[in-house]
C-alpha positions as CSV (number, residue, x, y, z in Angstrom):
1,M,53.1,-14.5,-32.2
2,V,51.9,-16.4,-29.2
3,C,50.4,-13.3,-27.9
4,R,48.7,-12.3,-30.9
5,V,47.0,-15.9,-30.7
6,L,46.0,-15.3,-27.1
7,V,44.5,-12.0,-27.8
8,V,42.6,-13.8,-30.8
9,I,41.4,-16.4,-28.9
10,S,40.5,-14.0,-25.9
11,L,38.3,-11.8,-28.5
12,L,36.6,-15.0,-29.9
13,L,35.6,-16.4,-26.4
14,S,34.4,-13.0,-25.5
15,L,32.0,-12.9,-28.8
16,V,30.9,-16.4,-28.1
17,S,30.1,-15.3,-24.7
18,C,28.3,-12.4,-25.6
19,E,26.4,-14.2,-28.3
20,K,25.0,-16.7,-25.6
21,E,24.3,-13.9,-23.3
22,Q,22.3,-12.3,-25.9
23,D,20.4,-15.7,-27.0
24,K,19.2,-16.5,-23.7
25,V,17.5,-13.1,-23.4
26,E,13.9,-13.8,-24.1
27,D,10.9,-11.4,-23.9
28,G,9.7,-10.3,-20.3
29,V,11.8,-10.9,-17.3
30,S,12.9,-14.8,-16.7
31,L,13.6,-16.4,-13.5
32,E,17.1,-17.2,-14.8
33,L,17.9,-13.5,-15.9
34,A,16.4,-12.5,-12.3
35,K,18.7,-14.8,-10.2
36,E,21.8,-13.7,-12.7
37,R,21.3,-10.2,-12.0
38,K,20.5,-10.6,-8.3
39,A,24.0,-12.1,-7.8
40,N,25.8,-9.4,-9.8
41,I,24.0,-6.3,-9.4
42,G,23.4,-4.2,-6.0
43,G,23.2,-0.6,-4.8
44,V,20.8,0.6,-7.5
45,T,19.7,4.4,-7.6
46,Y,17.7,5.6,-10.1
47,K,17.9,9.7,-10.8
48,L,14.7,10.3,-13.0
49,Y,13.6,13.1,-14.9
50,F,10.1,13.2,-16.7
51,S,8.7,16.0,-18.7
52,I,5.0,15.8,-18.9
53,P,3.5,18.0,-21.5
54,A,-0.3,19.2,-21.0
55,D,-1.2,17.8,-24.3
56,R,-1.8,13.9,-24.1
57,S,-0.7,13.4,-27.7
58,E,2.9,14.8,-27.0
59,A,5.4,12.4,-25.9
60,I,6.9,12.3,-22.5
61,M,10.5,12.9,-22.7
62,A,12.7,11.5,-19.8
63,E,16.2,10.9,-18.8
64,S,17.4,8.2,-16.1
65,T,20.7,8.2,-14.3
66,I,21.1,4.7,-13.2
67,F,23.9,3.9,-10.2
68,F,24.6,0.3,-9.4
69,E,27.3,-1.9,-8.3
70,L,28.6,-4.6,-10.5
71,F,30.2,-7.6,-8.5
72,D,31.4,-9.3,-11.7
73,L,32.3,-8.3,-15.0
74,V,29.4,-9.5,-16.9
75,P,26.6,-8.0,-19.5
76,V,24.2,-5.7,-17.9
77,I,20.9,-6.5,-19.0
78,L,18.1,-3.8,-18.6
79,D,14.6,-4.3,-19.0
80,F,12.5,-1.9,-21.5
81,K,9.3,-3.0,-23.0
82,E,9.3,-0.3,-25.7
83,A,10.5,0.1,-29.5
84,K,14.4,0.5,-29.8
85,E,13.4,4.2,-31.4
86,N,12.4,5.2,-27.7
87,I,15.9,4.9,-26.6
88,L,17.6,8.1,-27.5
89,A,21.0,7.8,-26.1
90,V,23.0,5.7,-23.6
91,T,26.2,7.5,-22.2
92,S,28.4,7.5,-19.4
93,S,28.6,10.1,-16.5
94,D,31.5,11.8,-18.4
95,G,29.2,12.0,-21.5
96,R,30.7,9.4,-23.6
97,K,28.5,7.2,-25.9
98,V,28.0,3.5,-24.4
99,P,27.3,1.2,-27.2
100,Y,24.4,-1.4,-26.4
101,T,22.2,-3.8,-28.2
102,F,18.6,-4.0,-28.1
103,K,16.9,-7.3,-28.2
104,N,13.6,-8.7,-26.9
105,E,12.8,-6.0,-24.9
106,H,16.1,-5.6,-23.3
107,I,19.2,-3.3,-23.4
108,I,22.3,-5.1,-23.2
109,I,25.6,-3.6,-22.3
110,Q,28.7,-5.5,-22.7
111,P,31.4,-5.9,-20.0
112,E,34.2,-3.9,-21.8
113,H,31.9,-0.8,-21.3
114,L,31.5,-1.3,-17.4
115,K,33.8,-1.8,-14.4
116,K,33.9,-3.9,-11.5
117,G,32.1,-1.7,-8.5
118,R,30.1,1.6,-9.0
119,N,28.8,2.2,-12.3
120,E,26.8,4.9,-13.7
121,L,24.5,5.2,-17.1
122,V,22.4,8.1,-18.4
123,I,19.8,6.8,-20.6
124,Q,17.8,9.5,-22.5
125,F,14.3,8.1,-23.6
126,K,10.8,8.5,-24.5
127,A,8.7,7.2,-21.9
128,G,6.5,4.3,-22.5
129,E,3.1,4.9,-22.1
130,S,1.2,1.4,-21.9
131,S,1.3,1.8,-18.3
132,L,0.5,5.5,-17.9
133,N,-3.1,6.0,-17.3
134,R,-3.2,9.4,-19.2
135,S,-6.1,11.8,-19.6
136,D,-6.4,15.4,-20.7
137,D,-5.7,17.0,-17.1
138,M,-4.4,13.7,-15.1
139,L,-1.7,10.9,-15.7
140,Y,-0.8,8.2,-13.2
141,T,1.5,5.3,-13.3
142,L,0.4,1.8,-12.5
143,L,3.2,-0.5,-12.7
144,V,2.6,-3.9,-10.6
145,P,3.8,-6.6,-11.5
146,D,6.3,-6.0,-13.9
147,R,5.4,-2.7,-16.0
148,C,8.0,-0.5,-14.5
149,R,9.9,-1.9,-17.4
150,T,7.0,-0.4,-20.0
151,L,7.7,3.1,-18.6
152,M,11.5,3.0,-18.5
153,P,14.8,1.2,-18.7
154,C,15.2,-0.6,-15.3
155,F,16.0,-3.9,-13.4
156,D,12.4,-4.8,-13.1
157,Q,12.2,-7.4,-10.5
158,P,11.2,-7.2,-6.9
159,D,14.7,-8.5,-5.3
160,I,16.3,-5.6,-6.8
161,K,15.3,-2.8,-4.7
162,A,16.5,0.9,-5.5
163,R,16.1,4.3,-4.3
164,F,14.5,6.7,-6.5
165,K,15.3,10.4,-6.8
166,L,12.4,12.0,-9.3
167,T,11.9,15.5,-10.8
168,L,8.9,16.2,-12.6
169,K,8.3,18.9,-15.4
170,I,4.6,19.3,-15.4
171,P,1.8,22.2,-16.6
172,S,1.7,24.9,-14.1
173,R,-1.7,24.2,-12.8
174,W,-1.2,20.6,-12.1
175,R,0.0,19.2,-8.7
176,A,2.0,16.1,-8.5
177,V,2.6,13.5,-5.9
178,A,4.9,10.6,-5.7
179,N,6.9,8.1,-3.4
180,G,9.0,10.8,-1.8
181,E,8.4,13.9,0.0
182,P,8.5,17.0,-2.4
183,I,11.4,19.0,-1.5
184,R,11.4,21.6,-3.9
185,T,9.0,23.3,-6.3
186,E,10.1,25.9,-9.0
187,Y,7.5,28.1,-10.8
188,F,7.9,29.1,-14.3
189,S,5.2,30.8,-16.6
190,D,3.7,27.9,-18.2
191,Y,5.3,24.9,-16.2
192,K,6.7,24.0,-12.6
193,L,9.1,21.7,-11.6
194,Y,8.8,19.1,-8.5
195,E,11.7,17.8,-6.8
196,F,11.0,14.7,-4.5
197,E,13.1,13.5,-1.7
198,E,15.3,10.3,-2.4
199,T,12.9,7.0,-1.4
200,K,13.7,4.2,1.1
201,P,14.7,1.0,-1.1
202,L,11.8,0.0,-3.1
203,S,11.0,-2.6,-5.7
204,T,10.5,-1.2,-9.2
205,Y,6.7,-2.4,-9.2
206,L,6.0,0.1,-6.0
207,F,7.4,3.3,-7.9
208,A,4.7,5.6,-8.5
209,F,3.8,9.2,-9.3
210,T,0.6,11.1,-10.2
211,V,-0.1,14.5,-11.9
212,G,-2.7,16.4,-13.0
213,R,-5.7,18.9,-11.7
214,F,-6.1,17.9,-8.0
215,S,-7.1,19.2,-5.1
216,Y,-4.9,18.7,-1.8
217,V,-6.0,19.0,1.7
218,E,-3.9,17.7,4.6
219,R,-5.1,16.6,8.4
220,Y,-2.8,16.2,11.6
221,V,-4.2,13.0,13.2
222,G,-2.7,11.2,16.3
223,G,0.6,12.9,16.0
224,R,1.2,12.6,12.2
225,W,0.1,14.3,8.7
226,V,-2.1,12.6,6.3
227,G,-2.2,14.4,2.9
228,I,-5.2,13.7,0.6
229,Y,-5.3,14.3,-3.0
230,H,-8.4,14.2,-4.8
231,R,-11.0,15.4,-7.5
232,E,-13.9,15.3,-5.6
233,T,-16.6,18.4,-6.4
234,D,-19.5,17.4,-4.0
235,T,-19.1,19.7,-1.0
236,S,-20.9,17.4,1.4
237,K,-19.1,14.3,0.3
238,I,-15.7,16.0,1.0
239,N,-16.8,17.5,4.4
240,A,-18.1,14.1,5.4
241,S,-15.2,12.1,4.1
242,I,-12.1,13.9,4.5
243,P,-11.9,13.6,8.6
244,V,-13.1,9.9,8.6
245,I,-10.1,9.0,5.9
246,A,-7.5,10.9,7.9
247,R,-8.8,9.3,11.2
248,E,-8.7,5.8,9.8
249,V,-5.4,6.1,8.0
250,S,-4.0,7.2,11.3
251,H,-5.7,4.4,13.0
252,A,-4.5,1.7,10.7
253,L,-0.9,3.1,11.2
254,D,-1.4,3.1,14.7
255,W,-2.3,-0.5,14.8
256,M,0.3,-1.6,12.6
257,E,3.1,-0.2,14.5
258,N,1.9,-1.6,17.7
259,Y,1.3,-4.9,16.4
260,T,4.9,-5.0,14.5
261,G,6.7,-3.1,16.8
262,I,8.1,-1.1,13.9
263,R,7.3,2.6,13.2
264,Y,5.9,3.6,10.0
265,P,9.1,2.7,7.5
266,F,8.6,5.5,4.8
267,D,8.6,9.4,5.1
268,V,5.2,10.3,4.0
269,Y,1.6,8.9,3.7
270,N,-0.7,10.3,0.9
271,V,-3.8,9.5,0.0
272,V,-4.4,9.5,-3.8
273,A,-8.3,9.2,-4.8
274,I,-8.4,8.6,-8.2
275,P,-11.8,8.5,-10.3
276,D,-12.5,5.0,-11.7
277,F,-9.4,3.3,-10.5
278,Q,-8.9,0.0,-11.9
279,Y,-8.7,-1.7,-8.2
280,G,-9.8,-0.9,-4.7
281,G,-6.4,0.4,-3.8
282,M,-2.8,0.1,-4.9
283,E,0.1,0.1,-1.8
284,H,2.8,2.7,-3.3
285,P,4.6,4.1,-0.3
286,G,4.0,7.9,-0.1
287,A,1.4,7.8,-2.7
288,V,-1.4,5.3,-2.0
289,Y,-3.8,4.9,-4.4
290,Y,-7.5,4.5,-3.8
291,R,-10.8,4.4,-6.0
292,A,-12.4,7.7,-5.3
293,S,-16.0,6.4,-5.1
294,T,-15.0,4.2,-2.3
295,M,-13.3,6.9,-0.5
296,F,-15.9,9.6,-0.8
297,L,-19.2,9.0,0.5
298,D,-21.9,11.2,1.7
299,R,-23.4,11.1,5.3
300,N,-26.2,8.6,4.6
301,A,-23.8,5.9,3.3
302,D,-24.7,2.5,4.8
303,L,-22.7,0.5,7.0
304,S,-21.3,-1.6,4.0
305,A,-20.0,1.3,2.2
306,W,-18.3,2.4,5.5
307,M,-17.0,-0.9,5.9
308,K,-15.7,-1.2,2.5
309,R,-13.5,2.0,2.9
310,S,-12.3,1.2,6.2
311,D,-11.0,-2.5,4.9
312,V,-9.1,-1.1,1.8
313,I,-7.5,1.5,4.1
314,A,-6.2,-1.0,6.4
315,H,-5.4,-3.7,3.7
316,E,-3.3,-1.2,1.8
317,T,-1.8,0.5,5.0
318,A,-0.8,-3.1,6.2
319,H,1.1,-3.4,2.8
320,M,3.5,-0.7,4.0
321,W,5.1,-3.6,6.2
322,F,4.0,-6.6,4.3
323,G,4.8,-6.2,0.9
324,D,6.8,-2.7,0.9
325,Y,9.1,-2.9,3.9
326,V,9.8,-6.5,3.3
327,T,8.7,-7.8,-0.2
328,M,8.7,-11.2,-1.6
329,R,11.8,-12.2,-3.4
330,W,9.7,-13.4,-6.8
331,F,6.2,-13.1,-7.8
332,N,5.5,-16.6,-7.1
333,D,5.2,-15.5,-3.5
334,V,2.8,-12.2,-4.7
335,W,0.2,-14.4,-2.3
336,L,2.4,-13.9,0.8
337,K,2.0,-10.0,0.7
338,E,-1.9,-10.3,-0.2
339,V,-2.6,-12.7,2.5
340,F,-0.8,-10.8,5.4
341,A,-2.5,-7.3,4.2
342,G,-6.0,-9.0,4.3
343,F,-4.8,-10.7,7.5
344,M,-3.9,-7.6,9.3
345,S,-7.0,-5.7,7.8
346,D,-9.1,-8.2,9.3
347,K,-7.9,-7.7,12.9
348,I,-8.3,-4.0,12.3
349,M,-11.7,-4.0,11.4
350,T,-12.5,-6.2,14.2
351,Q,-11.5,-3.3,16.4
352,L,-13.2,-0.6,14.3
353,Y,-16.7,-2.5,14.1
354,P,-16.9,-4.5,17.4
355,D,-20.7,-5.2,16.6
356,V,-20.2,-6.7,13.5
357,N,-20.0,-10.7,13.1
358,H,-16.9,-10.6,11.5
359,R,-16.4,-14.5,11.6
360,L,-19.3,-14.9,9.6
361,N,-18.4,-12.5,7.2
362,F,-15.0,-14.1,6.9
363,F,-16.8,-17.5,6.2
364,L,-19.4,-16.0,3.7
365,N,-16.4,-14.2,2.1
366,H,-13.9,-16.8,1.6
367,Y,-15.1,-20.3,2.0
368,E,-17.2,-20.8,-1.1
369,P,-15.0,-19.4,-3.6
370,A,-12.1,-21.1,-2.2
371,L,-13.7,-24.4,-2.4
372,R,-15.5,-23.8,-5.6
373,T,-11.9,-23.5,-7.2
374,D,-10.1,-25.7,-4.8
375,R,-12.2,-29.0,-5.7
376,T,-11.9,-28.6,-9.4
377,K,-9.1,-30.3,-11.7
378,G,-8.0,-26.8,-12.6
379,T,-7.1,-26.1,-9.2
380,H,-3.2,-25.1,-8.0
381,P,-1.5,-24.7,-5.0
382,I,-1.2,-21.3,-3.0
383,L,2.5,-21.2,-3.8
384,Q,2.7,-21.4,-7.8
385,E,5.7,-21.9,-10.1
386,L,6.5,-18.5,-12.1
387,D,9.5,-19.1,-14.8
388,N,8.8,-15.5,-16.4
389,L,7.5,-12.2,-14.6
390,K,5.4,-11.3,-17.8
391,D,3.0,-14.4,-16.5
392,A,2.5,-12.9,-13.0
393,G,-0.9,-11.8,-13.9
394,T,-2.1,-15.3,-14.1
395,L,-1.3,-16.0,-10.5
396,Y,-4.1,-13.9,-8.9
397,G,-7.6,-15.7,-8.3
398,D,-9.7,-17.5,-5.8
399,I,-6.8,-19.7,-4.4
400,I,-4.6,-16.5,-3.3
401,Y,-7.4,-14.2,-2.1
402,H,-9.6,-16.8,-0.4
403,K,-7.8,-20.3,0.1
404,A,-5.0,-18.5,1.5
405,P,-6.6,-16.0,4.3
406,I,-8.4,-19.3,5.4
407,V,-5.0,-21.3,5.8
408,M,-3.4,-18.5,7.4
409,R,-5.8,-18.4,10.4
410,M,-5.2,-22.1,10.5
411,L,-1.6,-21.3,10.9
412,E,-2.2,-18.9,13.8
413,R,-4.3,-21.4,15.6
414,E,-1.5,-23.8,15.0
415,I,1.0,-22.0,16.6
416,S,-0.7,-19.6,18.9
417,E,-1.6,-16.0,18.1
418,R,1.3,-14.5,20.1
419,R,4.0,-16.7,18.7
420,L,2.8,-15.8,15.1
421,Q,3.1,-12.1,16.1
422,I,6.3,-12.6,17.4
423,G,7.7,-14.5,14.5
424,L,6.4,-11.8,12.3
425,Q,8.2,-9.2,14.0
426,R,11.3,-11.1,14.0
427,Y,10.8,-11.4,9.8
428,L,10.0,-7.7,9.5
429,R,13.1,-6.9,11.4
430,R,15.3,-9.5,9.8
431,W,14.7,-8.4,6.1
432,S,13.9,-4.8,6.5
433,Y,13.8,-3.0,3.2
434,S,14.7,-6.2,1.7
435,N,13.2,-9.4,0.5
436,A,12.3,-12.8,1.8
437,D,10.4,-15.9,0.5
438,W,7.9,-17.9,2.2
439,D,10.2,-20.9,2.7
440,E,12.4,-18.3,4.9
441,L,9.4,-17.2,7.2
442,I,8.4,-20.8,7.5
443,K,11.9,-21.8,8.8
444,L,11.9,-18.5,11.3
445,L,8.6,-19.7,12.5
446,E,9.8,-23.0,13.2
447,S,12.6,-21.5,15.4
448,T,10.5,-18.9,17.0
449,T,8.2,-21.7,18.1
450,G,10.0,-25.0,18.3
451,Q,7.5,-26.6,16.1
452,D,8.1,-28.7,12.8
453,L,6.0,-27.0,10.3
454,Q,7.1,-28.6,7.1
455,A,4.3,-31.2,6.8
456,W,1.8,-28.7,7.3
457,N,3.5,-26.4,4.6
458,E,3.9,-28.8,2.2
459,I,0.2,-29.9,2.1
460,W,-1.4,-26.7,2.7
461,I,0.9,-24.1,0.7
462,K,2.6,-26.3,-2.0
463,E,-0.3,-28.6,-3.1
464,S,-3.6,-28.1,-4.4
465,G,-6.9,-29.5,-3.4
466,A,-9.2,-30.0,-0.3
467,P,-10.0,-33.0,1.7
468,V,-13.5,-34.8,2.0
469,I,-14.4,-35.1,5.9
470,E,-17.3,-37.3,7.0
471,F,-18.6,-37.8,10.4
472,Q,-19.0,-41.5,10.8
473,K,-20.1,-43.6,13.8
474,N,-16.4,-44.9,14.4
475,G,-14.8,-41.5,13.9
476,I,-14.0,-38.8,11.5
477,V,-13.0,-40.0,8.1
478,M,-10.6,-37.8,5.7
479,T,-10.8,-38.8,1.9
480,D,-8.5,-37.4,-0.6
481,E,-10.2,-37.6,-3.8
482,S,-7.2,-37.4,-6.0
483,G,-6.3,-40.9,-4.8
484,K,-2.9,-39.8,-3.3
485,N,-4.0,-40.7,0.2
486,R,-2.7,-37.3,1.6
487,V,-3.8,-35.8,5.0
488,W,-4.6,-32.1,5.7
489,P,-3.6,-31.7,9.3
490,Q,-6.0,-29.3,10.8
491,A,-8.5,-29.2,14.1
492,V,-12.3,-29.1,13.6
493,S,-15.1,-28.7,16.1
494,V,-17.8,-30.9,16.5
495,F,-21.2,-29.8,18.3
496,W,-23.6,-32.6,19.2
497,D,-26.8,-33.0,21.5
498,Y,-26.6,-35.2,24.5
499,M,-28.4,-33.6,27.4
500,G,-27.7,-30.2,25.7
501,L,-25.4,-28.9,23.2
502,K,-21.8,-29.9,23.4
503,R,-18.8,-28.8,21.6
504,T,-15.4,-30.6,21.1
505,L,-12.4,-29.4,19.5
506,I,-10.8,-32.4,17.7
507,P,-7.2,-32.2,15.8
508,L,-7.1,-34.2,12.6
509,R,-3.9,-35.8,11.8
510,D,-4.8,-39.1,10.2
511,S,-7.2,-40.5,7.4
512,L,-9.3,-41.8,10.5
513,T,-9.6,-40.1,13.9
514,P,-11.6,-42.2,16.1
515,F,-14.3,-40.5,17.9
516,R,-17.3,-41.4,19.9
517,Y,-20.1,-39.0,20.0
518,G,-22.8,-40.5,22.3
519,A,-25.3,-38.7,20.6
520,S,-28.1,-38.7,17.8
521,V,-27.5,-35.2,16.1
522,V,-24.1,-34.1,15.1
523,L,-23.2,-30.7,13.8
524,P,-19.7,-31.2,11.8
525,D,-17.4,-28.2,12.2
526,G,-20.3,-25.6,13.2
527,D,-18.3,-22.9,13.9
528,V,-16.0,-23.3,10.7
529,M,-12.7,-24.2,12.0
530,G,-11.6,-26.5,9.4
531,Y,-11.5,-26.6,5.6
532,G,-12.6,-29.0,3.3
533,C,-15.9,-30.7,1.9
534,F,-17.9,-31.9,5.1
535,L,-20.5,-34.5,4.2
536,P,-23.7,-34.5,6.2
537,T,-24.3,-37.3,8.9
538,D,-27.0,-39.7,9.0
539,F,-27.0,-40.7,12.8
């Protein structure tokens, strides 16, 4: 009798636990769910098959075999932002049906259908199409930041990296490109099968494939092959652009390898030039997307068009290390991958175009939009809170793309260019093919330099706003318009006229920095070292 009571109690507790687990599952991917999954799930591999018909009105039938390690017997929750009807079957490796619940964009499988250690689930489904850019003769995925779950069931969070093994069935006249290198192609009367090599560990937002009517060329430059998929038909643009694209990709890869001390961390680099692509580029390893009109220029293109192409190639290539090789743990740190890609691309551009005034361009590109936003009541810190991945798109804006690059240059001056490089090399080696957040990088930089960076980190990265800086007769006054009496540690330059033009670099560490000019004309921060609203002087 006692045994029966215990069994009943155990079952009731199990049911209550399951109900609680389902109750807390909300739309999107919550931070709470992401943390719990990261603690219990590892070693993920997706073996994927997509059958893509030529007729865009037909559904894409798909199958995913998901391998994963389960550390504790807890419910497994997969993300799938599609109708329940799109889930055709969930089975185990031996074909047994696996019961599941579908709630709030999630497939929930209870512990009694799983085991500690290695698990294997086979899911047959109709692919979701909200993130498939599909036309009559082309299709490409775009899954950043949380859209992999709109395509297929997955653990859609950046810190559960996985290996992807992809097979595609496509119309016979189409080509396919994906993260891995194609290792086998089988031809049939009206379709063909592409099998791609298993990838290195990738975050789900970096999984990608493109199929359609593409031309393909490859060039061997600098000891490496660069593949280029395109739909350009203008022969003059093709002849003028292909050699330059290949050369600049190779140059960017060489530069990044030299700076980081790490060889290109993925197996293949393909340029995929997409007409009317939504962004300038997207950094999928093995299949880097670019807007075709930016890449294919005629011989009479002006310098700004050439520089725009060079910059986007350098930016997306830098992402192979900063974002792809080492990825942020959560999308509140999306600025981190973006700022380092821009930081590296600026350095590459300085080398490519030595006669251009890059400091002036940096000032014109970043300071006005950064301060325009940062001095409003609606501004926000560089590092923002993010409770649910579905809201990640709200994080992008002027603070990430314009203030963050300014702050990163300040950090380089604060600790020195060489020490920052050494710190970043250690960061990449420490978290290779894994994830790290900003605080982990700051602690590593502190150990590298021996400097305390916490106060700097707090005001520049974790708080918002900008100071008002006024050059007065008794010194330099820094004012916090919010009334919090904060100080933004930085260095500013002073140009002053006293028997000839003189320049002095002054560190600001307090609300008043005494300084005597001995001059009648003062140009505050004339070479733009600092950040804030600089008031004009009247002496």
